[in-house]
C-alpha positions in Angstrom: 0.1 0.0 0.0 2.7 2.5 0.9 4.4 1.8 -2.5 1.2 2.5 -4.3 0.7 5.6 -2.4 4.3 6.6 -3.1 3.8 6.1 -6.8 0.5 8.2 -6.7 2.4 11.0 -5.0 5.2 11.0 -7.5 2.7 11.1 -10.4 0.8 14.0 -8.8 4.1 15.8 -8.4 5.1 15.3 -12.0 1.5 16.4 -13.2 1.6 19.4 -11.0 5.0 20.4 -12.5 3.8 19.9 -15.9 0.7 22.1 -15.3 3.0 24.7 -14.0 5.3 24.7 -16.9 2.4 24.9 -19.4 1.0 27.9 -17.5 4.4 29.6 -17.6 4.8 28.9 -21.5 1.3 30.1 -22.1 1.8 33.2 -20.1 5.0 33.9 -22.0 3.5 33.6 -25.5 0.6 35.5 -24.4 2.8 38.4 -23.0 4.9 38.1 -26.6 1.9 38.7 -28.7 0.5 41.5 -26.5 4.0 43.1 -26.8 4.0 42.7 -30.6 0.5 43.9 -31.0 1.5 47.2 -29.3 4.8 47.6 -31.2 5.3 49.7 -34.3 7.7 47.3 -36.1 7.5 43.6 -36.5 10.4 41.5 -38.0 10.0 38.5 -40.1 11.1 35.7 -39.5 12.1 37.0 -36.0 8.7 37.6 -34.6 6.7 35.4 -37.2 8.1 33.0 -39.6 5.7 34.1 -42.4 4.9 37.5 -43.8 1.1 36.5 -43.7 1.4 35.6 -40.1 3.0 39.0 -39.4 0.2 40.7 -41.3 -2.4 38.8 -39.4 -1.1 39.9 -36.1 -0.1 43.4 -36.8 -2.3 46.6 -36.0 -3.2 49.2 -38.4 -0.3 51.5 -39.0 2.5 49.0 -38.1 5.6 48.4 -40.1 6.7 44.9 -41.0 10.3 44.5 -41.8 11.2 41.2 -43.8 14.7 40.0 -43.5 16.6 38.3 -46.5 15.3 35.1 -47.8 12.8 33.4 -50.0 9.2 33.1 -48.6 6.9 30.8 -50.5 3.3 32.2 -49.8 0.5 34.3 -51.0 0.2 37.3 -48.9 -3.1 39.1 -48.3 -2.9 42.5 -46.6 -6.3 43.6 -45.4 -5.2 46.6 -43.2 -2.9 49.8 -43.6 0.5 48.4 -43.1 4.1 49.5 -44.3 5.8 46.2 -45.5 9.4 46.6 -46.5 12.4 44.3 -47.1 15.4 44.9 -45.0 17.9 44.7 -47.8 16.3 45.3 -51.1 14.5 43.2 -53.7 17.8 41.2 -54.7 17.8 39.7 -51.2 14.1 39.2 -50.4 11.8 37.1 -52.6 8.0 36.4 -52.3 7.3 33.5 -54.4 3.7 32.5 -55.1 4.6 29.1 -56.2 2.4 29.3 -59.2 -0.8 29.6 -57.5 -2.9 32.7 -56.9 -1.9 36.2 -56.6 1.4 36.5 -54.8 0.4 39.6 -53.0 -3.1 41.2 -52.7 -3.8 44.6 -51.3 -7.2 44.6 -49.9 -6.9 48.0 -47.7 -6.2 51.5 -48.4 -2.9 53.2 -47.7 -0.5 50.1 -47.8 3.1 50.4 -48.8 4.9 47.5 -50.4 8.6 48.2 -50.9 11.8 46.4 -51.8 10.8 42.9 -52.8 11.2 40.4 -55.8 7.6 39.3 -56.4 7.4 36.3 -58.6 5.5 33.2 -59.7 1.8 33.8 -59.5 -0.9 31.5 -60.7 -1.5 31.1 -64.3 -5.0 29.0 -64.7 -7.5 30.5 -66.8 -9.7 32.6 -66.2 -8.0 33.9 -63.1 -4.8 35.1 -64.6 -3.3 36.1 -61.4 -0.9 38.9 -60.6 2.3 39.6 -58.7 0.7 42.3 -57.0 -3.1 42.6 -57.1 -4.4 46.0 -56.0 -8.2 46.3 -55.1 -7.9 49.3 -53.0 -6.8 52.9 -53.2 -4.0 55.2 -52.2 -1.3 52.5 -52.0 2.5 52.8 -52.7 4.5 50.1 -54.6 8.0 51.0 -55.0 11.6 49.5 -55.4 10.3 46.1 -56.3 11.4 43.5 -58.7 8.1 42.0 -60.4 8.9 39.1 -62.8 7.4 35.7 -64.1 3.8 36.3 -63.3 0.7 36.6 -65.6 0.2 40.3 -64.6 3.1 42.0 -62.9 0.9 44.7 -61.1 -2.9 44.6 -61.5 -4.5 47.8 -60.5 -8.2 47.8 -59.7 -8.1 50.7 -57.4 -7.4 54.5 -57.7 -4.9 57.2 -56.5 -2.1 54.6 -56.3 1.6 55.5 -56.7 3.7 52.9 -58.5 7.3 54.0 -58.9 10.8 52.9 -59.3 9.9 49.3 -59.9 11.6 47.0 -62.3 8.8 45.0 -64.0 10.1 42.3 -66.5 9.1 39.0 -68.3 5.5 38.8 -67.0 3.5 36.5 -69.3 0.6 38.9 -70.1 1.3 42.4 -69.0 3.5 44.2 -66.8 1.2 46.9 -65.4 -2.4 46.5 -66.1 -5.1 49.2 -65.1 -8.7 47.9 -64.7 -11.3 50.7 -64.5 -9.1 52.6 -62.1 -8.3 56.3 -62.3 -5.9 59.0 -61.0 -2.9 56.7 -60.5 0.6 57.8 -60.7 2.8 55.4 -62.6 6.4 56.9 -62.9 10.2 56.1 -63.3 9.5 52.2 -63.7 11.9 50.1 -65.8 10.0 47.5 -67.9 11.7 44.7 -69.9 9.5 42.5 -72.2 6.6 44.2 -70.5 4.6 47.4 -70.6 1.4 49.2 -69.5 -2.1 48.2 -70.6 -5.2 50.3 -69.7 -8.6 48.7 -69.6 -11.8 50.6 -69.2 -15.1 51.3 -70.7 -15.3 54.8 -69.6 -13.2 57.9 -70.2 -12.0 58.4 -66.7 -10.0 55.2 -66.4 -8.0 56.4 -69.5 -7.2 60.0 -69.1 -6.8 60.7 -65.4 -3.3 59.2 -64.7 0.1 60.6 -64.4 2.4 58.1 -66.5 5.8 59.5 -67.2 9.5 58.7 -67.1 8.9 55.1 -67.6 11.3 53.0 -69.8 10.4 50.0 -72.0 13.2 48.1 -73.4 15.5 50.9 -73.1 13.1 53.3 -74.9 10.4 55.9 -73.6 7.0 54.9 -73.1 4.8 57.8 -74.3 1.5 58.5 -72.5 -0.5 61.4 -74.1 -4.0 62.4 -72.7 -6.4 65.1 -73.8 -4.0 66.3 -76.6 -4.8 67.7 -80.0 -2.3 67.4 -82.8 1.3 66.4 -82.7 3.5 63.6 -83.4 4.6 60.7 -81.4 8.5 60.7 -81.2 10.0 58.0 -83.2 12.1 56.5 -80.4 9.0 55.0 -78.7 9.2 51.7 -76.9 5.3 51.9 -76.3 2.5 54.2 -77.2 -0.8 55.1 -75.3 -3.3 57.8 -76.3 -6.1 58.6 -74.2 -8.8 61.1 -75.4 -6.6 62.4 -78.1 -7.4 64.0 -81.6 -5.2 64.6 -84.7 -2.1 62.8 -83.6 0.3 61.1 -85.8 1.9 57.7 -84.7 4.3 56.8 -87.6 7.7 55.2 -88.4 7.9 53.4 -84.9 9.6 50.0 -84.3 8.0 48.4 -81.2 8.6 44.9 -79.9 8.5 43.0 -76.7 6.1 45.1 -74.9 2.5 44.4 -73.9 0.5 46.4 -76.6 2.7 48.3 -79.0 0.1 51.0 -79.8 -3.1 51.5 -77.7 -5.8 54.1 -78.2 -8.6 54.8 -75.9 -11.5 57.3 -76.6 -9.4 58.8 -79.4 -10.3 60.0 -82.9 -8.9 61.3 -86.2 -5.5 60.0 -85.6 -3.0 58.4 -88.0 -1.1 55.1 -87.4 1.1 54.4 -90.4 4.3 53.0 -91.4 5.2 51.1 -88.1 6.6 47.7 -87.4 4.9 46.3 -84.3 5.8 42.8 -83.5 6.6 40.0 -80.7 4.3 41.7 -78.1 2.6 40.0 -75.2 -0.8 41.1 -76.1 -1.9 43.1 -79.2 0.1 44.9 -81.9 -2.3 47.8 -82.3 -5.3 48.2 -80.1 -8.3 50.6 -80.2 -10.7 50.9 -77.5 -13.8 53.2 -77.9 -12.0 55.0 -80.7 -13.5 56.3 -84.1 -12.3 57.9 -87.4 -8.7 56.8 -87.1 -6.7 55.8 -90.1 -4.4 52.6 -89.7 -2.3 51.8 -92.9 1.0 50.7 -94.2 1.8 49.0 -90.8 3.2 45.5 -90.2 1.9 43.7 -87.1 3.5 40.3 -86.8 4.1 37.7 -84.1 2.0 39.2 -81.4 0.5 36.8 -78.7 -2.8 38.4 -79.2 -4.1 40.1 -82.3 -2.1 42.0 -84.9 -4.8 44.6 -85.0 -7.6 44.6 -82.4 -10.7 47.0 -82.2 -13.0 46.9 -79.2 -16.1 49.1 -79.3 -14.5 51.2 -82.2 -16.3 52.3 -85.3 -15.7 54.3 -88.6 -12.0 53.7 -88.8 -10.1 52.9 -91.9 -7.7 49.9 -91.9 -5.8 49.4 -95.0 -2.6 48.3 -96.7 -1.4 46.6 -93.6 0.2 43.0 -93.0 -0.9 41.0 -90.0 0.7 37.6 -89.9 1.7 34.9 -87.3 -0.4 36.4 -84.5 -3.4 34.7 -82.8 -5.9 36.7 -85.0 -4.7 39.0 -87.8 -7.6 41.4 -87.4 -10.0 41.3 -84.6 -13.3 43.3 -84.3 -15.3 43.1 -81.2 -18.6 45.3 -80.9 -17.0 47.3 -83.7 -19.0 48.5 -86.7 -19.0 50.7 -89.8 -15.1 50.2 -90.4 -13.5 50.1 -93.9 -11.0 47.2 -94.2 -9.3 46.8 -97.4 -5.9 46.0 -99.0 -4.7 44.1 -96.0 -2.9 40.8 -95.9 -3.5 38.4 -92.9 -1.7 35.2 -93.2 -0.5 32.3 -91.1 -2.3 33.3 -88.0 -2.9 30.7 -85.4 -6.5 31.7 -84.9 -8.4 33.5 -87.5 -7.1 35.9 -90.3 -10.2 38.2 -89.4 -12.4 37.7 -86.4 -15.7 39.5 -85.8 -17.7 39.1 -82.7 -20.6 40.8 -80.6 -22.7 42.7 -83.2 -19.6 44.0 -85.3 -21.8 44.9 -88.1 -21.7 46.8 -91.6 -18.0 46.8 -91.8 -16.9 46.9 -95.4 -14.3 44.2 -95.9 -13.0 43.8 -99.4 -9.7 43.5 -101.6 -7.8 41.7 -98.8 -5.8 38.5 -98.8 -6.6 35.8 -96.3 -3.9 33.3 -96.6 -3.1 30.1 -94.8 -4.7 31.0 -91.5 -5.8 28.2 -89.1 -9.3 29.6 -89.6 -9.5 32.1 -92.4 -12.6 33.8 -90.8 -14.6 33.8 -87.6 -17.9 35.7 -87.7 -20.3 35.5 -84.9 -23.4 37.6 -84.1 -22.1 39.8 -87.0 -23.4 40.9 -90.3 -21.0 42.5 -92.7 -20.2 43.5 -96.5 -17.5 41.4 -98.0 -17.0 43.1 -101.4 -16.7 46.8 -102.9 -19.8 48.6 -102.6 -19.4 50.0 -106.1 -18.1 48.5 -109.3 -14.4 48.9 -109.8 -12.7 48.7 -113.1 -9.7 46.5 -113.2 -7.3 44.5 -115.4 -6.9 40.8 -115.0 -4.7 38.6 -117.1 -4.3 41.5 -119.6 -8.2 41.9 -120.0 -10.1 44.9 -118.4 -13.4 44.2 -116.4 -15.8 46.1 -114.3 -17.4 44.6 -111.4 -17.8 44.3 -107.7 -14.6 42.9 -106.0 -14.6 40.7 -102.8 -11.4 39.0 -101.0 -8.7 36.6 -101.8 -9.2 33.3 -99.8 -6.4 30.7 -100.1 -8.7 27.9 -99.4 -11.3 28.9 -101.9 -12.1 25.9 -104.3 -14.5 27.5 -106.7 -14.0 27.9 -110.4 -13.8 30.9 -112.6 -15.5 29.9 -116.1 -15.4 33.3 -117.7 -11.9 34.1 -116.7 -12.6 37.5 -115.0 -10.8 36.7 -111.8 -13.9 36.4 -109.7 -15.1 32.9 -108.5 -18.4 31.8 -109.8 -19.6 30.6 -106.4 -19.6 32.7 -103.2 -17.2 32.0 -100.2 -19.2 31.0 -97.2 -18.5 33.0 -94.0 -20.5 31.9 -90.9 -24.0 33.2 -92.1 -22.3 35.9 -94.4 -21.0 35.4 -97.9 -18.3 36.9 -100.0 -20.2 37.0 -103.3 -17.2 38.1 -105.4 -14.3 36.0 -104.2 -10.9 36.8 -106.0 -9.1 33.9 -107.7 -5.7 35.6 -107.0 -4.3 37.8 -104.5 -5.7 41.4 -104.8 -2.4 42.7 -105.9 -3.1 40.9 -109.3 -6.0 43.0 -110.1 -4.9 46.4 -111.6 -7.5 49.0 -111.3 -7.4 52.4 -112.9 -6.1 54.8 -110.3 -8.7 57.3 -109.4 -9.2 59.5 -106.3 -12.3 61.6 -105.6 -11.6 65.4 -104.9 -14.4 67.5 -103.3 -13.8 71.1 -103.2 -15.4 72.4 -99.8 -14.9 76.1 -100.2 -15.4 78.3 -102.1 -18.7 77.2 -103.5 -19.5 77.0 -107.3 -19.9 80.5 -108.7 -18.5 82.3 -105.7 -17.9 86.0 -106.1 -14.8 87.8 -104.8 -12.6 90.8 -105.4 -9.3 90.9 -106.6 -6.5 91.5 -104.3 -8.7 90.0 -101.4 -7.7 86.9 -99.3 -9.4 83.6 -100.2 -9.5 80.3 -98.2 -9.7 77.2 -100.2 -10.6 73.9 -98.6 -10.9 70.3 -100.3 -11.3 66.7 -99.3 -9.7 63.7 -100.9 -11.3 60.3 -101.0 -9.9 56.9 -102.0 -13.1 54.9 -102.8 -15.1 56.0 -99.6 -11.9 56.5 -97.5 -11.1 60.1 -96.4 -7.3 60.4 -97.0 -5.1 62.5 -94.6 -1.7 62.0 -96.4 -2.4 62.9 -100.0 -0.4 65.5 -102.1 -2.8 68.2 -103.0 -2.2 71.2 -105.2 -4.2 74.1 -106.5 -4.3 76.6 -109.2 -6.4 80.0 -109.6 -5.5 81.4 -113.0 -1.8 82.1 -112.6 -1.6 81.5 -108.8 -0.3 78.0 -107.8 -0.5 76.8 -104.4 -0.3 73.8 -102.1 -3.1 72.6 -99.7 -2.2 70.9 -96.4 -3.9 69.0 -93.7 -1.3 69.2 -91.0 -3.1 71.2 -88.2 -1.3 74.5 -88.8 -3.3 77.5 -88.7 -0.9 79.3 -91.4 -2.6 77.0 -94.0 -6.2 78.4 -94.1 -7.9 77.7 -90.9 -6.6 74.2 -90.7 -6.4 73.8 -86.9 -6.3 70.0 -86.8 -5.3 67.0 -88.9 -9.0 66.2 -89.9 -8.8 65.2 -93.6 -9.6 68.6 -94.9 -6.8 70.2 -96.9 -6.8 74.0 -96.8 -4.7 77.0 -98.1 -5.0 80.9 -98.0 -4.4 82.8 -101.2 -4.5 86.2 -102.8 -7.1 86.5 -105.4 -5.7 87.5 -108.9 -6.9 90.2 -111.0 -8.4 88.0 -113.6 -12.1 87.7 -114.4 -14.1 84.5 -114.6 -11.2 82.3 -113.3 -11.2 78.6 -112.9 -10.2 77.0 -109.6 -8.5 73.5 -110.1 -7.6 71.1 -107.3 -5.4 68.1 -108.1 -4.6 65.3 -105.6 -2.2 62.5 -105.8 -1.7 59.4 -103.4 0.7 56.8 -104.6 -0.1 55.8 -108.1 -3.6 57.3 -107.9 -4.8 60.8 -108.7 -7.9 62.9 -109.1 -9.0 66.6 -109.7 -11.9 68.9 -109.4 -12.6 72.5 -110.5 -15.2 75.2 -110.2 -15.9 78.6 -111.5 -14.9 81.8 -109.4 -16.3 85.4 -110.2 -13.7 87.9 -109.7 -14.5 91.5 -109.6 -11.3 93.3 -111.1 -12.7 96.9 -111.3 -11.0 99.4 -109.1 -12.7 100.6 -106.1 -12.6 104.1 -105.0 -11.9 104.6 -101.2 -14.5 106.4 -99.2 -13.7 110.2 -98.6 -14.0 111.2 -94.8 -14.0 114.9 -93.8 -14.0 115.5 -90.1 -13.9 118.5 -87.7 -13.9 119.3 -84.0 -16.6 121.8 -83.0 -16.0 123.6 -79.7 -18.9 125.6 -78.5 -17.1 127.0 -75.4 -13.5 128.5 -75.0 -11.3 126.0 -73.2 -11.4 127.7 -69.9 -13.5 125.5 -67.9 -13.1 121.7 -66.9 -15.7 119.4 -67.9 -16.7 121.1 -71.1 -17.9 119.1 -74.0 -16.6 118.9 -77.3 -18.1 117.6 -80.6 -16.7 115.7 -83.5 -18.4 115.7 -86.8 -17.6 113.9 -90.0 -18.9 113.8 -93.6 -18.6 110.5 -95.4 -18.7 110.4 -99.3 -18.0 108.3 -102.2 -17.3 109.7 -105.6 -19.0 113.0 -104.4 -22.1 111.4 -103.1 -22.8 111.4 -99.4 -22.9 108.1 -97.6 -25.5 108.1 -94.9 -25.4 104.3 -93.9 -21.8 104.0 -92.9 -20.3 103.0 -89.6 -18.0 105.8 -88.3 -15.8 105.6 -85.3 -13.2 107.8 -83.8 -10.5 107.5 -81.2 -9.7 110.6 -79.3 -6.3 110.9 -77.8 -5.9 113.3 -74.9 -2.8 115.3 -74.1 -1.9 112.8 -71.1 -1.9 110.1 -73.8 -5.1 108.5 -72.5 -7.6 107.5 -75.4 -11.3 107.2 -75.7 -13.1 105.3 -78.5 -16.4 106.6 -79.6 -19.0 106.0 -82.4 -20.5 108.8 -84.4 -24.3 108.8 -84.7 -25.9 109.2 -88.0 -27.4 112.7 -88.7 -28.7 112.1 -92.2 -26.0 113.9 -94.2 -23.2 113.8 -91.5 -22.1 111.8 -88.3 -21.6 113.4 -84.9 -20.5 112.6 -81.3 -19.9 114.4 -78.2 -17.1 113.9 -75.7 -15.9 115.4 -72.5 -12.9 117.7 -72.5 -9.9 116.5 -70.3 -10.6 117.6 -66.9 
């Protein structure tokens, strides 16, 4: 019995000791948490092994310092914190392990600084980001963001993104999703860039985007600008709510979207080489009346030329090859698409979706694309809307012309170069498919010239100034870059469409050519306007009535009538004038006078009509 009692006492003693030790340890951990919660700075891994644990246990306004190392985790920040690496991005890595967003900012006023952020998730449709921002007024600086789908995805506003290195992200470097008033400055992007997404104007034209470098070249972001030319050293171009700008002679590759326009109109995109970009070569969003021509858009991961909710644009003489889709229209109507070549694209040569209707698509080459055409919920015109006179195999014909499809198997019994059976297009048809590439159909070059002003039979006076305006059209396309010359009798002149007010009242590049000239002293002159564009030419003329008779100037006789001697201040004085022409009194003239006082002050007065003279009264200088 005594032995049993002794063993029980020992067990009781051991159990008591264990309870005491556990209580001491619990008290120690509880005290540590209370201390950390009240501290201003938390260290990882000293206080917590993971960044997320530090975030979960931090209080609003705390600073978390992360020491050197690689942290495999997905961090969600849901309170206002400052999270910094101790020794910079080269030494501190946050790796998402290929799943989800690496860092997500869910609260306002967060600072993320000095990390390498890499390996977000990649599964469709999530398309995760290195840093995903769904809040406002955050700072993201001095980070290296690489090997994600999206580098930084901005869904909030008033964020400050600066001095980051963004490189080799699969889809885009910095993407903005319906966010506004962000500052994106002094970032370096390699094989990346900036992409704006938004279906209203504010997400496009409210940002400060400056000082950013793409592949060693400047990223140019213009907002609310009228006229001007994009510098030719551009690494990427974004236009937001811009009109009348020229984007030409650029060589852009290995960015996200080479040239992107949002809510912009009457711009020219020409003679550019845009290739090997992560998304699209040329991208128009809610943009209209732009001219896109003579560009090469090759080997882009998305589309060569993409239009989203963009209408009344002219797309011609472009080459779009080895992209996903050559030309892609989504919710985009009334565009003119002609003389383009779309070949060897892995998706469609041309793709139309979402009520993209009434586009005129003709004289294009669609060659060896995986699918030549994809057309869904869209109805379009697949041939010229008027007959064209052309030469084919040495013979001349006049007919409507469609497009060349390399997989067309129809016959051409009459040898006119037009297939005898239509080419089927997902509910549409090309009723005039070409048997050869459109270049083999030689048309008679012809431009249409419309003289806007002066009107036919306009009357003017020799020696006066005359403004001449004209439009030049190729088929139905308004040309912005034709050579236009005019002649009025012996006066020859050039007309310009370059936004310079010195050429008539041409204040923007809008497709109206203008010039100011002095009317010659020739009666019944003919105004002739000639235009050239490549091998095409056209002209127009109209009669102008010119009054060459000499005009006699009006004769003005004026006097000052002083009814009182100049001895009192405040006296009034009259000025009287008689106006005549060739000896006849003019009673309906407008007569004004400027009174200059001895102290050099002036007073402008209008003389009142008194039937056969004009008169006004003014105060003598006090």
